[in-house]
C-alpha positions in Angstrom: -26.6 -28.5 15.5 -27.3 -32.1 14.6 -29.5 -33.2 11.7 -30.4 -36.3 9.8 -31.3 -34.6 6.6 -28.6 -34.9 3.9 -29.3 -31.4 2.6 -28.9 -29.9 6.0 -25.6 -31.8 6.5 -24.4 -30.3 3.3 -25.2 -26.8 4.5 -23.6 -27.4 7.9 -20.3 -28.1 6.3 -20.1 -24.3 6.1 -21.3 -23.5 9.5 -19.1 -21.0 11.4 -17.8 -22.9 14.4 -16.6 -21.8 17.8 -13.2 -23.1 17.0 -13.0 -21.0 13.9 -14.0 -17.9 15.8 -11.5 -18.7 18.5 -8.7 -19.0 15.9 -9.5 -15.5 14.6 -9.7 -14.1 18.1 -6.4 -15.8 19.1 -4.6 -14.4 16.1 -2.3 -11.5 17.2 -0.9 -8.7 15.1 2.8 -9.3 14.4 3.4 -6.3 12.1 1.4 -3.2 12.7 -2.2 -4.3 12.3 -1.6 -5.7 8.8 0.0 -9.2 9.4 -1.6 -11.5 12.0 -0.1 -14.7 13.4 -1.3 -18.0 12.1 -2.8 -16.6 8.9 -2.1 -16.6 5.2 -1.6 -13.1 3.8 -1.2 -11.9 0.3 -0.1 -8.4 -0.9 -0.9 -7.5 -4.5 0.7 -4.7 -6.4 1.9 -3.6 -9.8 5.6 -4.2 -10.7 7.8 -1.6 -8.8 4.8 -1.0 -6.5 6.7 -1.3 -3.2 6.1 -4.9 -2.3 9.6 -5.9 -1.6 10.6 -2.7 0.2 7.7 -2.9 2.6 8.0 -6.7 3.1 11.7 -6.4 4.1 10.7 -3.6 6.4 8.1 -5.9 7.9 10.6 -8.8 8.1 13.0 -6.6 10.2 10.2 -5.5 12.6 9.0 -9.1 13.1 12.5 -10.5 13.6 13.0 -7.7 16.2 10.0 -9.2 18.1 11.7 -12.6 18.3 9.9 -14.3 15.4 11.8 -16.7 13.1 11.4 -14.9 9.8 12.5 -16.7 6.6 12.5 -14.4 3.5 12.3 -16.4 0.3 13.7 -14.0 -2.3 13.5 -15.6 -5.8 12.8 -12.4 -7.8 16.0 -10.4 -7.3 19.2 -10.1 -9.2 22.6 -10.9 -7.7 23.5 -7.2 -7.1 20.2 -6.7 -5.3 20.8 -9.6 -3.1 24.0 -7.9 -1.7 21.9 -5.1 -0.1 19.1 -7.5 0.9 21.6 -9.8 2.6 23.1 -6.9 4.5 19.6 -5.8 5.6 18.8 -9.4 6.7 22.0 -9.7 8.7 21.5 -6.3 10.4 17.9 -7.1 11.4 18.1 -10.8 12.2 16.0 -12.6 9.7 17.0 -15.3 7.2 17.3 -14.5 3.5 16.9 -17.5 1.2 17.6 -17.6 -2.6 19.2 -19.7 -5.3 22.8 -18.4 -5.3 24.2 -21.8 -4.3 25.5 -23.6 -7.4 22.9 -26.0 -8.8 20.0 -24.4 -6.8 16.8 -23.7 -8.5 13.3 -22.3 -7.8 12.0 -25.9 -7.8 14.6 -26.9 -5.2 13.6 -24.0 -3.0 10.0 -25.0 -3.2 10.8 -28.6 -2.3 12.7 -27.3 0.8 9.6 -25.2 1.6 7.3 -28.2 1.4 9.6 -30.3 3.6 9.8 -27.6 6.2 6.0 -27.3 6.3 5.2 -31.0 6.3 8.0 -32.1 8.7 7.6 -29.3 11.2 5.1 -30.0 14.0 4.8 -26.5 15.5 5.4 -23.4 13.4 3.9 -21.0 15.9 7.0 -18.7 15.9 7.7 -19.0 12.2 7.0 -16.5 9.4 7.5 -17.2 5.7 7.7 -14.4 3.2 7.4 -15.6 -0.5 8.8 -13.0 -3.0 7.3 -13.5 -5.4 4.4 -16.0 -5.4 4.8 -16.8 -9.1 8.2 -18.3 -8.5 6.6 -21.0 -6.3 3.5 -21.8 -8.3 1.8 -21.1 -11.7 -0.8 -18.7 -10.4 -2.8 -19.1 -13.6 -3.1 -22.9 -13.2 -6.5 -23.9 -11.9 -5.0 -27.4 -11.2 -1.7 -26.5 -9.6 -2.4 -23.3 -7.6 -5.1 -24.8 -5.2 -2.6 -27.5 -4.3 0.0 -25.0 -3.3 -2.4 -22.8 -1.4 -3.5 -26.0 0.5 0.2 -26.5 1.4 0.3 -23.0 2.8 -3.0 -23.7 4.7 -1.2 -26.7 6.3 1.5 -24.3 7.4 -1.0 -21.9 9.1 -2.8 -24.8 10.7 0.5 -25.6 12.5 0.6 -22.0 13.7 2.8 -20.5 10.9 2.3 -17.1 9.3 2.9 -16.6 5.6 3.0 -13.5 3.4 2.9 -14.0 -0.3 3.8 -11.1 -2.6 1.9 -11.2 -5.9 1.7 -9.1 -9.0 -1.3 -7.3 -10.4 -1.8 -7.8 -14.1 -2.0 -5.0 -16.7 -5.8 -4.9 -16.8 -8.1 -3.2 -14.3 -11.7 -4.1 -13.3 -14.8 -2.1 -14.2 -14.2 0.2 -11.2 -10.6 0.9 -12.3 -9.1 -1.2 -9.5 -6.0 -3.4 -10.1 -6.7 -7.1 -10.7 -4.5 -9.9 -9.2 -2.5 -11.9 -11.7 -3.8 -15.5 -11.8 -7.0 -17.3 -10.9 -9.2 -16.2 -8.1 -7.9 -18.9 -5.7 -5.2 -16.4 -4.8 -7.7 -14.4 -2.9 -10.2 -17.1 -2.0 -7.7 -19.4 -0.3 -6.0 -16.8 1.8 -7.1 -15.2 5.1 -6.2 -11.7 4.2 -5.6 -10.2 0.8 -4.6 -6.5 0.3 -3.9 -4.3 -2.6 -0.9 -2.0 -2.3 -1.9 1.2 -4.1 1.1 3.6 -4.9 1.6 7.2 -5.9 4.9 8.1 -7.4 6.9 11.3 -7.2 10.5 11.7 -8.4 11.9 11.0 -4.9 9.2 8.9 -3.2 6.7 6.1 -3.6 3.7 6.4 -1.2 1.8 3.2 -0.7 -1.5 2.7 0.9 -2.9 -0.8 1.8 -6.6 -1.7 1.3 -8.4 -4.9 2.1 -11.7 -3.5 0.8 -14.0 -6.2 -0.4 -15.4 -3.9 -3.0 -11.9 -3.9 -4.6 -11.9 -7.7 -4.6 -9.9 -8.1 -1.4 -10.7 -9.6 2.0 -9.6 -9.9 5.7 -10.4 -12.3 8.5 -8.6 -10.2 11.1 -9.0 -6.9 12.8 -7.0 -5.1 10.1 -6.1 -1.5 10.2 -4.9 0.0 7.0 -1.5 1.7 6.8 0.4 4.1 4.6 4.1 3.8 3.8 6.5 6.2 2.2 9.5 4.7 0.4 12.6 6.8 -0.5 13.5 5.8 -4.0 17.1 6.6 -3.5 17.8 4.9 -0.2 14.8 2.5 -0.2 14.2 3.6 3.4 10.6 2.8 4.4 8.6 4.7 7.0 5.0 4.6 8.1 3.2 7.9 7.7 -0.1 9.4 8.7 -2.4 8.2 6.0 -5.1 10.9 6.7 -2.5 13.7 6.6 -1.1 12.3 3.4 -4.5 12.1 1.8 -5.3 15.7 2.9 -2.0 16.8 1.3 -2.7 14.8 -1.8 -6.1 16.5 -2.0 -4.6 19.9 -1.7 -2.1 19.1 -4.4 -4.8 17.8 -6.7 -6.9 20.9 -6.0 -3.9 23.2 -6.7 -3.3 21.4 -10.0 -6.9 21.9 -10.9 -6.7 25.6 -10.0 -3.4 26.2 -11.7 -4.8 28.1 -14.7 -6.6 30.6 -12.4 -3.6 30.9 -10.1 -1.4 31.7 -13.1 -3.8 34.4 -14.3 -4.0 36.0 -10.8 -0.3 36.0 -10.5 0.0 37.7 -13.9 -2.4 40.4 -12.8 -0.4 40.9 -9.6 3.0 40.8 -11.4 3.7 44.5 -11.2 4.2 44.0 -7.5 1.7 46.7 -6.4 -1.4 45.9 -4.3 -4.5 45.3 -6.3 -8.0 45.4 -4.7 -10.3 42.4 -4.9 -13.0 44.0 -7.0 -10.4 45.0 -9.7 -9.0 41.5 -9.7 -12.4 39.9 -10.0 -13.3 42.3 -12.9 -10.1 41.4 -14.7 -10.6 37.7 -14.1 -14.0 37.9 -15.6 -12.5 39.4 -18.7 -10.2 36.4 -18.8 -13.3 34.1 -18.8 -12.9 33.1 -15.2 -16.3 32.8 -13.4 -16.7 35.1 -10.4 -17.5 32.3 -8.0 -14.4 30.3 -9.0 -12.2 33.4 -9.0 -13.4 34.4 -5.5 -12.9 30.9 -4.2 -9.3 30.7 -5.5 -8.4 34.2 -4.2 -9.6 33.4 -0.7 -8.3 29.8 -0.5 -6.2 29.6 2.7 -3.8 27.2 0.9 -2.9 30.0 -1.5 -3.0 33.1 0.7 0.4 33.8 2.2 1.8 31.3 -0.3 1.1 32.6 -3.8 -0.1 36.0 -2.6 -0.7 38.0 0.5 -3.7 40.1 1.4 -4.6 42.8 3.8 -7.4 45.3 4.5 -7.1 48.7 2.7 -9.5 51.7 2.6 -13.1 51.0 3.3 -12.2 47.5 4.4 -11.4 46.4 0.8 -9.1 43.5 0.4 -5.7 44.3 -1.2 -3.7 41.5 -2.8 0.1 41.5 -3.3 2.1 38.9 -5.2 4.6 36.9 -3.1 8.0 36.9 -4.9 8.9 33.5 -6.4 12.0 33.1 -4.4 10.0 32.9 -1.2 7.3 30.6 -2.5 7.4 26.8 -2.2 6.3 24.2 -4.7 3.7 22.9 -2.2 2.3 24.5 0.9 3.1 22.4 3.9 0.2 20.9 5.8 
């Protein structure tokens, strides 16, 4: 669209062009449907939120596809680098750090800038920056845009970059994590995702979200993923997010119902079958409402797990406690 009006020209600076759309369409997924070629990605999570574990898992997968993956690890201790180097060697990507005598974070950044500026075609190259704060002051409104512009130069030459960033200790009005630093972190990237984790003693389960209502964004055909990290071995695997959410919902419901479950089990503790009407009467005495008591008794997640039931005389339900030794801490899906 051509125009001679100055105000129209100003608006048309932001017109979506055919070339921009073509760039999005040409971008291919290179790790699941989370990382796309030729784009600037950022993953944001709390400390110990699984960023590095998932990023090294992604590095291995991308290197296996024949991509040249450079993992800039400036946020790990010497002992940690031993395991990370073994992983990089095993899976064929390059691990970069500051172990060489005289090396510094600033020197690594200089090398990064040189690689971006001097390289003419980065179509097969992936940079992973762990963590972003080691490369730029994310709180500087003057410095951070310059660095993000450098990364944009890299993607314009076909490169793909994944920056790992921290969430700060505060949350927004909707209780969502907030990225550490100025908003340019999200604004200047193509795809920004929160990594939301749930801890157990043995695992960390992490779900990605690019949801704009949480302050995130995506310019690609992103499909969210759920990862399970073994806290002892740091093994990462992709799991069925829907099945995990259903299990999480069951666990949350059981935690909510725990007082009623405990009361029912006490009423069944003699080991003899008790009919449903007697149980309901006793639960009422214990200040448990009839509707809630009936719902817990009949819940399929609890029947044949906490207690069994069978039809007795006159089709009345009889409930029997399942011995503790045969019960599990969580009913499998």
